[in-house]
N, C-alpha and C positions, 0 to 999 in steps of 0.2 A: 728424492731419491740417492739410497749407494747399490755400487758395482765394486764387482769384484769379476776380473774374469781366468779361466784355469783355460792351459791350449797346452799338448799333449805335441809329443812328435808332427808332422804332418799330418792333424789333425785340426778338426777349424776347433773357436772358439767358445768355451759352456759359459756363462755367465752366468752369475746369484748374486741379485739385484733382489734390492729389500727394500721396501718400502714402508713413511706410514704413512698410515691411511685411512688414521680410523675416531669414528663420532668417539663413542666410549669405549673403556673396558670391556672384551669380551669377556661372555661368563667364567669360560673356564680360570681367567686372567684375574676376575674378582674370587671365582672361587678360592685359588690358587693363593692371590693376594688377603686369606683371611684367613685363610689350613696355614698358614707359615704368623703367623701375629698371635695365632696362637695355639701355630709349634711352639713359638720360642719364650709365652708368657706363663705355658705349660710344664714346664721344666723345671725336673724335681720331684712328679709326680703330683701338684697339688692345679686344682685348678684352671682357666685359664674365667677369670670374669667383664660379662658386657660392659663393665667400665673401662677395664687398664684397656680389653679389643676398641674401644674407641679414641678413646687418647694414642692409645700404637697409631692404629693409622687414620687419621686426623678426619672419621666421621661422626654422628647423633649416635646416645646408645641407644636410639629406635627402629634406626638401618643397622645397625650390627644383630640388634634382636630378634629384626625381621632374616637376614643376611645365614646366623643357626640358626633358625626355627626350619632354614632349606634346608641345610648344611648336613639340619636330623637327620629333617624327612630324608634326606639323599647319602643320610647310610657314615657320611668320614666327622661327624662331630659326638659329643655325646649329653643334651642338655638340659639343666632341669636349674628348673628361674626362679631361683635359691640359691643356688653353690654355685656354680657358673659350670663353664662350656669342658670335653677332656677329649680327646683324638681317638678314634677310633681305627679301627687296623689299615681301613680302606682310608679314612682322614690320612695316616701316617705313612700310606704306596702314597697319594697325592704329591701329598708335603715329598718324596724319595723323588716323585716318579717327576717338579717341579724344578730339587737342585739342578741335579744331571741331565738336564735340558742346557737351564741358569751356566751352567757347569764346564758341560763344548757348545755354546756357545761363545759364553765369556771367551772359549781359550782358539775357538778357532780365528775372531776373532781376532786373536791377538796376535797370530800365523802371519795370520796375514799384515799384521803393521800395525791395527790398533792402538793408538793410547789402554791403561787401562784400564783409566773411568772408561772414556766412549764404549771402548767393552764390552763390562756395566752395564753402560746407557743400555747399549746397544740390544744384547743377548735381554734385558728385564723389555724390554718393545713387544719382542718376538719370540720370546719362551712359549706365549700361551699358543700363539695363531698356527707356527709352521706346524703344516702334517706333518705324520706323523714316517712316513714315508723320506719325502724330503730330512727331513731332523736324523733316521735314520747313512742317510748317504753324505750329509753334513759331515757327520760321527765318522764315517767313512773317511774322509778326505782330510778336517779336524788329525785323524788320528794318524796320516797316512803326510803329512806337511806339518808332525809336531816327531816326526819317527827320522824329518833330514835333519832337524836341531834348524830348524830353521834358516832355514836358508830355499827354501821358493822354491826349490829343484824335489822330483818325487817321480823315477821313475820317467822321467819327459816330459809330466805336467809341473808348468812350472808358471806360477800365480804371479798377476795383474792388478795394482793399485786398477785398475780403470780400466775401461771400451776402450784405453786410445794405447794403450798396450805396457808401458811405464811401466818395465817393472823395479815393485819394490824396497826388495835386496839385490845390488850384485853384486 
């Protein structure tokens, strides 16, 4: 488990704890993974082919076909077995949401002192799992941390690396 504590002047600590308790990817994480791959392969307006998607994701073509059919049923893609897969407006919106979540989470982890690779790894693990309210609160906290220029100080709020109170940056 990874934890970060945030405290204000004379106020108690608020802990941001993130634990990886994942048996398998959530439906949202799986959906975002496929939609990102389709988006990457559809650059320039050409359709993504199921074989290309399978190679990119390291899964079987049969798994891709099954997932693409589900994404089409849910309105995220248009699928033609002989022609390929295209994102719909709904699919594009999902890709945008996934990208925004990952960006905010990466920025948060960077702002509290994690390295680039670890920030990306942590963001990828939780982007689809974090609830909407928590995400928007974390986004606000990230913006406040960034406004301090990485000093860790924001209006009397101090960020610590762990619950032990050791400051990230002095």
